[in-house]
C-alpha positions in Angstrom: 96.4 182.2 232.0 95.8 180.1 228.9 97.0 180.6 225.4 96.0 183.8 223.5 96.8 185.6 220.3 99.5 188.3 220.2 98.8 191.8 221.4 101.1 194.6 220.4 101.7 196.8 223.5 104.4 199.2 222.2 104.7 200.3 218.6 106.0 203.3 216.6 104.0 206.4 215.5 101.9 206.5 212.4 104.1 209.2 210.9 107.8 209.5 211.9 110.0 212.2 210.4 113.7 211.2 209.7 116.6 213.4 208.9 119.0 212.5 206.1 122.0 210.5 207.3 120.6 209.8 210.7 120.0 206.4 212.3 116.3 205.5 212.6 115.0 203.0 215.2 111.5 201.5 215.1 110.3 199.4 218.2 107.6 196.8 218.3 106.9 194.8 221.6 104.0 192.3 221.8 102.5 190.0 224.4 101.0 186.5 223.7 101.0 182.9 224.7 103.0 181.2 223.3 105.5 184.1 222.9 104.8 185.6 219.5 107.4 185.9 216.7 108.0 189.4 215.4 108.7 190.1 211.7 109.1 193.4 209.7 108.1 194.3 206.2 107.8 197.4 204.0 104.3 198.4 202.8 105.5 198.5 199.1 106.9 194.9 199.4 110.5 196.1 198.6 113.1 194.0 200.5 115.2 195.6 203.2 118.7 196.7 202.1 121.6 195.0 203.7 122.3 198.0 206.0 119.1 197.3 208.0 119.6 195.5 211.2 117.1 193.5 213.5 117.8 193.5 217.3 116.4 192.1 220.5 114.6 189.1 218.9 113.4 191.4 216.1 111.7 193.8 218.5 113.8 196.7 217.2 114.4 197.7 213.5 117.5 199.9 212.9 118.1 201.8 209.7 121.5 203.5 209.6 122.4 206.5 207.3 118.7 207.2 206.4 118.2 208.3 202.8 115.2 209.3 200.7 114.9 205.7 199.3 114.2 204.6 202.9 110.9 206.6 203.1 107.5 204.9 203.1 105.3 202.5 205.1 106.7 199.9 207.6 104.7 197.1 209.3 105.4 195.1 212.4 103.8 191.7 212.5 103.5 189.7 215.8 102.3 186.1 215.3 101.9 182.8 217.2 99.7 179.7 216.7 96.7 181.5 218.2 96.8 184.3 215.6 98.7 187.5 214.6 98.5 191.2 215.0 100.0 194.1 212.9 101.2 197.6 213.7 101.9 200.1 210.8 103.5 203.5 210.5 105.2 205.8 207.9 108.8 207.2 207.7 109.0 210.7 206.2 112.4 212.0 204.8 113.7 215.5 205.4 117.1 217.3 204.9 118.7 220.5 206.0 120.0 222.8 203.2 123.5 221.8 201.8 125.5 223.8 199.3 126.1 222.4 195.9 127.4 225.7 194.2 128.9 228.8 195.8 130.6 232.0 194.9 134.3 232.9 195.4 136.1 236.1 196.1 136.1 238.1 192.9 138.0 241.1 191.5 136.5 242.7 188.4 137.2 245.9 186.5 134.9 248.8 186.7 132.1 248.7 184.1 132.4 244.9 183.8 129.4 242.6 184.5 129.0 240.5 187.7 127.3 237.1 187.7 127.1 235.1 191.0 125.0 232.0 191.6 124.6 229.9 194.7 122.6 226.7 194.9 121.7 224.3 197.7 119.7 221.1 198.0 117.4 220.1 200.9 114.0 218.6 201.8 111.9 220.6 201.4 113.6 222.7 198.7 115.3 225.7 200.3 114.6 229.4 199.5 117.4 232.1 199.0 118.1 235.6 200.2 121.1 237.8 199.6 122.9 240.2 202.0 125.2 243.1 201.1 127.5 244.1 204.0 124.9 242.4 206.3 121.8 244.2 204.7 119.3 242.2 202.7 119.0 243.1 199.0 116.3 242.3 196.5 117.6 239.4 194.5 115.5 236.6 192.9 116.4 233.0 193.7 120.1 232.2 194.0 121.5 234.5 191.2 123.1 237.9 191.8 123.8 240.0 188.7 125.2 243.5 188.2 125.3 244.6 184.5 127.8 247.5 184.9 129.9 247.6 188.0 130.8 250.8 189.8 133.2 251.4 192.6 130.2 251.5 195.0 129.4 247.9 194.2 132.5 246.7 196.0 131.3 244.9 199.2 131.0 241.7 201.2 128.1 239.6 199.9 126.3 236.6 201.6 124.0 234.0 200.0 121.5 232.5 202.5 119.7 229.1 201.8 116.9 228.1 204.2 114.1 225.5 204.7 112.1 224.6 207.8 114.9 222.3 209.0 117.8 224.7 208.8 119.6 227.7 207.3 123.1 228.0 205.8 125.3 231.0 204.8 128.1 231.6 202.3 130.1 234.8 201.9 132.3 236.2 199.2 134.0 239.6 198.6 133.6 241.6 195.5 136.5 244.0 194.6 136.0 246.6 191.8 139.2 247.7 190.1 140.0 251.0 188.4 143.4 251.9 187.0 145.2 253.3 183.9 147.2 250.8 181.6 150.4 249.4 183.2 153.0 247.3 181.3 154.9 246.4 184.5 155.9 242.7 184.1 154.6 242.6 180.5 156.9 244.9 178.5 158.1 244.0 175.1 161.5 242.4 174.8 164.0 245.2 174.0 165.6 243.1 171.2 163.8 240.3 169.6 165.7 238.1 167.2 163.9 236.1 164.5 164.9 233.9 161.6 163.8 235.1 158.2 160.8 233.2 156.9 159.3 232.5 160.4 156.3 233.9 162.1 156.8 236.4 164.9 154.1 237.1 167.5 154.2 240.3 169.6 151.9 240.3 172.6 150.5 243.5 174.1 149.0 242.7 177.5 148.9 245.7 179.8 147.1 245.6 183.2 144.2 248.1 182.8 140.8 248.5 184.5 138.6 248.9 182.5 140.2 247.0 179.6 142.3 249.3 177.4 142.1 249.9 173.7 145.3 248.9 171.8 147.2 250.5 168.9 150.4 249.1 167.3 152.9 251.3 165.5 156.0 250.5 163.5 158.1 253.6 164.0 155.4 256.3 163.7 153.1 254.3 161.3 150.0 252.8 162.9 149.7 249.2 161.7 147.3 247.2 164.0 144.5 247.7 166.6 144.5 244.3 168.3 146.3 243.2 171.4 148.4 240.6 169.5 150.6 241.5 166.5 151.4 238.5 164.2 154.0 238.9 161.5 154.1 235.9 159.1 157.0 234.9 156.9 159.2 237.8 158.2 161.9 239.3 156.1 164.6 241.8 156.8 162.2 244.6 155.7 160.1 243.7 158.8 163.0 244.6 161.1 162.5 247.8 163.1 161.0 249.3 166.2 157.5 248.3 167.3 155.4 250.1 170.0 152.2 249.1 171.6 149.9 251.9 172.9 147.2 251.2 175.5 144.5 253.6 176.6 141.4 253.7 178.9 139.5 256.5 180.6 142.1 256.6 183.4 145.1 257.1 181.2 147.6 255.8 178.6 150.8 253.8 178.5 153.2 252.2 175.9 156.0 249.6 175.5 158.6 249.4 172.7 160.8 246.6 171.3 163.1 246.1 168.4 162.8 243.2 165.9 166.0 241.9 164.3 165.5 239.6 161.4 168.5 237.2 160.7 169.5 234.8 158.0 168.8 231.2 158.7 171.5 229.2 160.5 172.8 226.0 158.7 174.8 223.1 160.1 177.5 222.6 157.5 179.3 219.8 159.3 177.6 217.7 161.8 178.5 214.4 163.6 178.3 211.2 161.6 177.5 207.7 162.6 180.7 206.0 164.0 181.9 202.8 165.4 184.7 202.9 168.0 186.3 200.6 170.6 185.6 201.0 174.3 188.3 203.1 175.9 189.0 205.2 172.8 188.5 209.0 172.6 186.6 210.6 169.7 185.7 214.1 168.4 182.2 214.7 167.1 182.2 217.9 165.0 179.4 220.4 164.8 180.1 223.4 162.5 177.5 226.0 161.5 177.1 228.9 159.1 175.0 231.8 160.7 174.2 235.4 160.5 177.1 237.5 161.8 174.9 239.3 164.3 174.2 236.0 166.1 176.1 234.5 168.9 175.7 230.8 168.1 175.9 228.4 171.1 176.1 224.6 171.2 174.7 222.0 173.5 175.0 218.3 173.2 172.7 215.5 174.4 173.4 211.9 175.0 170.4 209.6 174.6 168.2 212.6 175.0 169.8 213.9 178.2 171.7 217.2 178.0 175.4 216.9 178.7 176.6 219.3 181.4 180.1 220.7 181.9 180.5 218.9 185.1 180.5 215.5 183.4 184.1 214.3 183.2 183.3 211.8 180.5 182.4 214.6 177.9 184.2 217.8 177.0 182.1 220.6 175.4 183.6 223.2 173.1 180.9 225.8 173.9 177.7 226.1 176.0 175.8 229.4 175.7 172.1 230.4 175.8 170.3 230.0 172.4 167.7 232.7 171.4 166.7 232.8 167.7 166.5 229.2 166.5 167.4 225.7 167.3 169.1 223.3 164.9 170.2 219.8 165.6 172.1 217.0 163.9 171.9 213.4 165.2 174.6 210.7 164.9 174.6 207.2 166.2 177.7 206.2 168.0 178.3 202.5 168.4 180.9 201.7 171.1 182.2 198.2 170.6 183.6 196.3 173.6 184.6 192.8 174.6 181.6 190.6 175.2 179.8 190.4 178.6 180.3 187.1 180.5 178.4 184.0 179.3 175.8 182.7 181.8 174.3 179.5 183.2 177.4 177.3 182.7 176.2 173.7 183.4 178.0 170.3 183.3 175.6 168.0 181.5 177.6 164.7 181.4 181.0 163.5 182.8 183.3 160.5 182.3 186.7 159.7 183.8 188.4 162.1 181.3 185.7 164.4 179.7 182.9 166.8 180.7 180.1 168.0 178.5 179.4 171.7 179.1 176.6 174.1 178.0 176.1 177.8 178.5 174.0 180.8 177.4 175.6 183.7 175.6 176.2 187.2 176.9 175.9 190.4 175.0 178.3 190.9 172.1 178.7 194.7 172.8 178.6 195.7 169.2 181.0 193.1 167.8 179.9 189.5 167.1 181.3 186.8 169.3 183.9 184.9 167.3 184.7 182.1 169.7 184.5 180.8 173.2 187.3 179.7 175.6 186.9 177.3 178.5 189.0 177.3 181.7 189.0 174.9 184.6 190.2 174.9 188.1 190.9 172.0 190.6 192.1 172.0 194.2 195.6 171.1 192.7 196.0 173.9 190.2 197.2 177.4 190.8 194.4 179.6 189.4 192.5 178.9 186.2 194.0 176.9 183.4 192.8 176.7 179.8 191.6 173.2 178.8 191.4 171.2 175.6 188.0 170.9 174.0 186.1 169.2 171.2 185.7 171.0 169.0 189.1 172.5 169.4 187.9 175.9 168.2 184.4 176.8 169.6 182.8 179.3 167.3 180.5 182.1 168.4 177.3 180.3 167.4 178.2 177.1 169.4 176.9 177.0 173.0 178.1 173.4 174.0 181.5 171.7 174.0 183.2 168.7 175.5 186.3 169.3 177.7 188.8 166.5 177.2 192.1 165.3 178.7 190.8 165.6 182.3 192.2 163.6 185.2 190.0 160.9 186.7 188.5 161.3 190.2 189.2 165.0 190.4 186.8 167.8 191.4 186.6 170.4 188.6 185.1 173.9 188.3 184.6 175.4 184.9 184.0 178.9 183.4 183.5 180.2 179.9 184.9 183.3 178.3 183.6 184.9 175.1 185.9 186.6 172.5 185.2 189.1 169.7 187.2 191.5 167.5 187.8 193.8 170.5 189.1 191.2 172.9 188.3 188.5 175.5 185.5 189.4 177.9 185.1 188.8 181.6 184.6 185.1 182.6 181.2 183.6 183.3 180.0 182.7 186.8 181.7 179.4 187.9 179.9 176.1 187.4 179.0 173.8 190.2 181.9 171.6 191.4 181.8 168.3 189.4 184.0 165.2 190.1 185.1 163.1 187.1 184.6 159.3 187.3 187.3 157.1 188.7 189.6 154.9 186.6 192.6 152.6 186.8 195.8 154.5 187.5 197.7 155.6 184.4 200.7 157.1 186.1 203.7 155.3 187.5 205.9 156.6 190.3 209.0 158.6 189.2 212.6 158.8 190.2 212.8 155.2 191.4 216.1 154.5 193.2 217.4 153.5 196.6 220.5 152.1 198.3 222.1 152.8 201.6 220.6 151.8 204.9 221.8 149.4 207.5 223.4 145.9 207.1 221.1 143.3 205.5 218.7 146.0 204.2 217.5 146.9 200.7 216.2 150.5 200.7 213.9 151.4 197.8 212.7 155.0 197.2 210.5 156.7 194.6 208.7 160.0 193.9 205.0 159.6 195.1 202.2 160.0 192.5 200.4 163.3 193.0 196.9 163.1 194.3 195.4 164.5 191.1 196.9 161.5 189.2 195.8 158.7 191.5 192.5 158.3 189.5 190.4 156.9 192.4 190.1 155.8 196.0 192.2 153.2 197.9 195.4 154.2 196.1 198.6 152.5 196.9 202.0 151.2 195.6 203.3 147.8 194.5 207.1 147.4 195.1 208.8 144.7 193.1 212.4 143.6 193.4 214.8 140.7 192.6 218.5 140.0 193.0 220.7 140.0 189.9 220.5 136.6 188.2 217.0 135.8 189.6 213.9 135.4 187.4 211.0 135.8 189.8 210.0 139.1 191.4 209.2 139.7 195.0 206.1 141.9 195.4 205.1 144.0 198.4 202.1 146.4 198.5 201.6 149.5 200.6 198.3 151.3 201.0 199.8 154.7 202.0 199.3 157.1 199.0 202.0 159.4 200.2 204.6 156.7 200.8 208.0 157.3 199.1 210.3 154.6 200.7 210.3 150.9 201.5 212.9 149.0 203.4 213.3 145.2 202.9 215.4 143.5 205.5 216.7 140.0 205.2 219.8 138.4 206.9 220.7 136.7 203.6 221.2 139.9 201.7 224.9 140.4 201.0 226.4 143.8 201.4 226.4 146.1 198.4 224.8 143.5 196.1 222.8 144.7 193.0 219.0 144.4 192.7 216.5 145.1 189.9 213.7 147.3 191.3 210.4 148.7 189.9 207.4 150.3 191.6 203.8 150.2 190.3 200.4 151.7 191.4 196.8 150.5 192.1 193.5 151.8 193.3 189.9 150.5 193.8 189.5 150.2 190.0 192.6 148.0 189.4 196.3 147.9 188.9 198.2 150.7 187.1 201.6 150.7 185.3 205.0 149.9 186.7 208.0 152.3 186.5 211.0 151.3 184.4 213.3 148.8 186.0 216.4 150.3 187.7 219.4 148.8 189.5 220.2 149.7 193.1 222.5 148.2 195.7 221.8 146.8 199.1 223.3 148.4 202.2 227.1 148.1 202.5 229.3 147.7 205.5 231.5 150.5 206.8 235.2 150.3 205.8 237.2 147.9 208.0 240.7 149.5 207.4 242.3 152.7 208.7 244.4 155.3 206.9 248.1 155.3 207.7 250.8 157.9 208.1 248.8 160.7 209.6 250.6 163.9 210.4 249.6 167.6 210.9 251.1 171.1 211.1 249.8 174.5 212.2 249.5 176.8 209.2 248.3 179.9 211.1 246.6 180.9 214.2 243.3 179.6 212.8 244.3 176.7 210.5 245.8 173.2 210.7 246.9 171.2 207.7 246.2 167.4 208.1 247.8 164.7 205.8 247.4 160.9 205.6 248.0 157.9 203.3 245.1 156.5 201.4 243.8 153.0 202.2 245.7 150.7 199.9 243.2 147.8 200.2 239.9 147.1 201.8 237.1 144.8 200.8 234.5 147.6 201.5 233.9 150.6 199.3 235.5 153.9 200.4 233.6 157.1 199.5 236.0 159.4 201.3 237.8 160.3 204.6 236.6 162.1 207.7 238.8 164.2 209.9 237.5 164.7 213.5 239.2 167.4 215.7 238.6 168.7 219.3 240.4 170.8 222.0 240.1 168.2 224.8 237.5 165.7 226.1 236.1 168.2 228.6 234.9 170.5 225.8 232.6 168.5 223.5 231.3 171.7 222.0 234.7 172.3 220.4 234.5 169.0 218.3 234.2 169.4 214.6 234.6 167.2 211.5 235.6 167.6 207.9 234.9 165.2 205.1 236.7 164.9 201.8 236.3 162.5 198.7 238.2 159.2 198.5 240.9 160.6 196.1 242.0 163.4 198.5 244.6 162.8 201.2 244.9 166.2 202.9 242.7 168.9 204.2 243.1 172.3 205.9 240.9 172.7 209.0 240.0 176.3 209.5 238.1 178.5 212.0 240.3 177.3 214.9 241.3 179.3 218.0 244.9 180.7 218.1 247.6 179.3 220.4 245.4 176.2 221.2 246.2 172.5 221.3 243.9 170.4 219.1 243.5 166.6 218.9 242.9 165.1 215.5 242.0 161.6 214.0 241.1 160.3 210.6 238.9 157.4 209.3 237.4 156.2 206.0 233.6 156.3 205.4 230.9 155.1 203.0 227.1 155.0 203.0 227.1 152.5 205.9 229.1 154.8 208.1 232.7 155.4 209.2 235.4 152.9 209.8 237.8 152.7 212.7 239.6 155.9 213.6 243.4 156.2 213.9 244.9 157.1 217.3 244.6 160.8 217.9 247.5 163.2 217.3 247.8 166.7 218.7 248.9 170.0 217.1 249.0 173.5 218.6 247.9 176.4 216.5 250.2 179.4 216.1 249.8 182.5 218.2 247.3 185.0 216.7 248.6 188.0 214.7 248.9 191.4 216.5 245.4 192.8 217.2 246.8 196.4 216.6 246.5 197.6 213.0 249.2 199.9 211.5 248.6 203.5 212.8 249.6 207.1 211.9 249.7 206.3 208.2 251.1 209.2 206.2 251.4 209.5 202.4 253.3 211.8 200.0 252.4 212.3 196.3 255.1 213.6 194.0 253.9 213.5 190.4 252.4 210.0 190.1 254.7 208.5 192.8 253.0 207.7 196.1 255.1 207.2 199.2 253.5 205.6 202.3 254.8 205.7 205.9 253.4 204.2 209.1 254.3 203.4 212.7 255.7 199.9 213.1 253.5 197.4 215.0 255.0 195.7 218.1 253.4 192.3 219.0 252.3 191.4 222.5 253.8 188.4 224.2 250.7 186.3 223.3 250.8 187.4 219.7 253.0 186.3 216.7 255.9 188.4 215.9 255.5 190.8 213.0 257.5 189.5 209.9 256.4 192.3 207.5 253.5 194.2 206.1 251.1 193.7 203.2 250.0 196.8 201.3 246.7 196.2 199.4 245.6 198.6 196.8 242.3 198.6 195.0 242.1 200.5 191.7 240.6 198.9 188.7 241.8 195.6 190.1 243.3 194.5 193.5 247.1 194.4 193.8 249.2 193.4 196.8 252.7 194.6 197.8 254.7 192.9 200.6 257.4 194.8 202.5 259.5 194.1 205.6 259.7 197.8 206.5 257.1 200.3 207.6 257.3 202.2 204.3 256.2 201.5 200.7 256.4 203.1 197.3 253.6 202.9 194.8 253.3 204.2 191.2 249.9 205.5 190.3 248.4 205.4 186.9 247.4 208.6 185.0 243.7 207.6 184.5 240.9 209.3 186.5 239.9 206.4 188.8 240.4 206.7 192.6 242.6 204.5 194.7 241.8 202.7 198.0 244.7 201.4 200.1 244.9 199.1 203.2 247.9 198.1 205.3 248.1 194.8 207.3 250.7 193.1 209.5 252.3 189.8 208.4 253.1 187.1 211.0 253.1 183.3 211.5 249.6 183.7 212.9 248.4 185.1 209.6 247.3 188.6 208.5 246.5 191.2 211.2 243.6 193.7 211.0 243.8 196.3 208.3 244.5 200.0 208.8 241.8 202.6 208.1 241.3 202.8 204.3 243.4 205.5 202.5 241.4 207.0 199.6 243.4 208.9 196.9 240.8 211.0 195.0 241.3 212.8 191.7 241.3 216.0 193.8 244.8 215.1 195.0 246.0 214.9 191.4 244.8 218.4 190.7 247.8 219.7 192.6 250.0 218.3 189.8 249.7 221.3 187.5 252.6 220.6 185.1 254.9 217.7 186.0 257.3 218.6 183.2 258.3 222.0 184.6 257.9 221.5 188.3 257.1 219.0 191.0 254.4 219.5 193.7 254.9 217.9 197.0 251.7 216.9 198.9 252.1 215.4 202.4 248.9 214.4 204.3 248.4 212.5 207.5 245.7 209.8 207.4 243.1 210.5 210.0 240.6 208.0 208.7 238.9 210.6 206.5 238.7 210.7 202.7 240.5 213.3 200.5 
């Protein structure tokens, strides 16, 4: 088949009805060679709205949500190079009825007028009918009116709207009310208080169907016929009983209230503007003059918010309901406090000893900021320290300062505090950590000294420079020394910052010869200062001589006294003497030593075992060590004292004379013989009495202090253990009623208890 012009085979109807809101589809299929192109257009030339869609190579035109604006003629055009063909049709708009105004359930009083209207839109325009309890009534259009309602008019009503495309219904109930006047819920207040000179409004609003007529009476005198009674500029003559009477054809009712007119209330002392310091307590007065019949109450507000009793920050004197009038007095309370912390502390510039700071101010809290304080912290300080600044006093209007006297090459943190007349505020947030620049050391080591050591050594010591004073990296020490009489110095460097000792060894160094010594510092920036020159001595040699004439004796079971003769001559220095003692060579744990200064030639060795042989030897010593020891001598300690303390102690008090008795102690074979007893009394001071017998007599004082008494054995081995303490209390002296006329004998046996 050859080429031919388009021929439309399927097209839409000439007149197509379309419902409101529906989706309308128009189809147009055409044959032709070549295949024709299909386009659509409206007969009135108006462009298609954006909602219109073309589908299936434009063979289908879809119009969603059809509206009245979419009505009119539509054309389908099929075209190819052989020609074109057109199909046309028309879309007609229609709509079912839809309510735009309806009634609602209504309650009206008998004899009132009813007006109901219902309206609907639709295409074509709908018609209206009305139903009463399902029965049609004669009503024009969509308006139902009843001029005078009766009880028979109460019913369920329906409004019906209809066109050829649909019908809709709406129902509402009409209730017709009939009742006598009723003041329930609207009675007059039994007692109404009003301030003289004000306007009083009394409302009379009974519930009545139909509406009741109103009559007001003051006492028995009619005064008003409206529902609202307004009394302007009331005075005490207006006080009295007021009654509202309401009447309709179903009955009558009334309500009565009493009006009390009071003199105006005045605030005679109210709060005044004040300035206080945070933390203080204040009293704000509020005194009033009022009519005696009124119960005046008080309430307080803080920044517009009522203060309640439950708020622990405020205390209210009274808080009661307020009826007649409301008065208020306002005062401004300014609470001054220390400033809030400054903010944004920055370090703008640093040198090796200064830092330029800037900050922003905080709030002054009611008192102007007078000055600022700056504190600093480093890894070497304990907490925050106040620092020196330029200017020295930073006034409240200054927000920059230079911190001075800082250490070089130290990491600092800074903070700022504001001060006003109240006090110093909290510190600002901490600045970022900032390290000062490095510098040549300006601190020398302290406490330079030395001496000692081994033969041919010169030992030099010093106190290391703290890290915060080293001023830079690669810190170290320069040690300089020279022998007496020499001009040039020998210098040695050590790169250990924590070093505190240097030992110079040379075989040519004579023992205990003097040297001049000084110690300096250096770091990566250069050399720092030296310490003052001091004199020290090289190592000495131990004494070469031995003491002479050593002898020893046992003093007690635990002590040995050792004596010797001092060295008469030795080329070496002697600092003192050392006594070494031991039980025997098989017990090295028993070895001990005692040292005494050079001018002492005897010593008592204590803490020894009783009845034991000890070996002893003596030598001289100095810083180099000990010299040769004398041949050992031996001494045996005395037997230990009896282990048994005095027992069965009895005492008798006659007047102020105390007699003591106890059982004699018998020593064991391995113990020292008892040579006597020591009676030790503790009163205001300690006194000791020695006796060879097992009795003792003591004279007590007449004061009120108590006595404590112990008894111990005496022997060559020393003092034995003490008896149980004997306590003489003032209670014992109470037995002495009158020493001038009679004597009272008290004999008690010590059982270890107190009396």
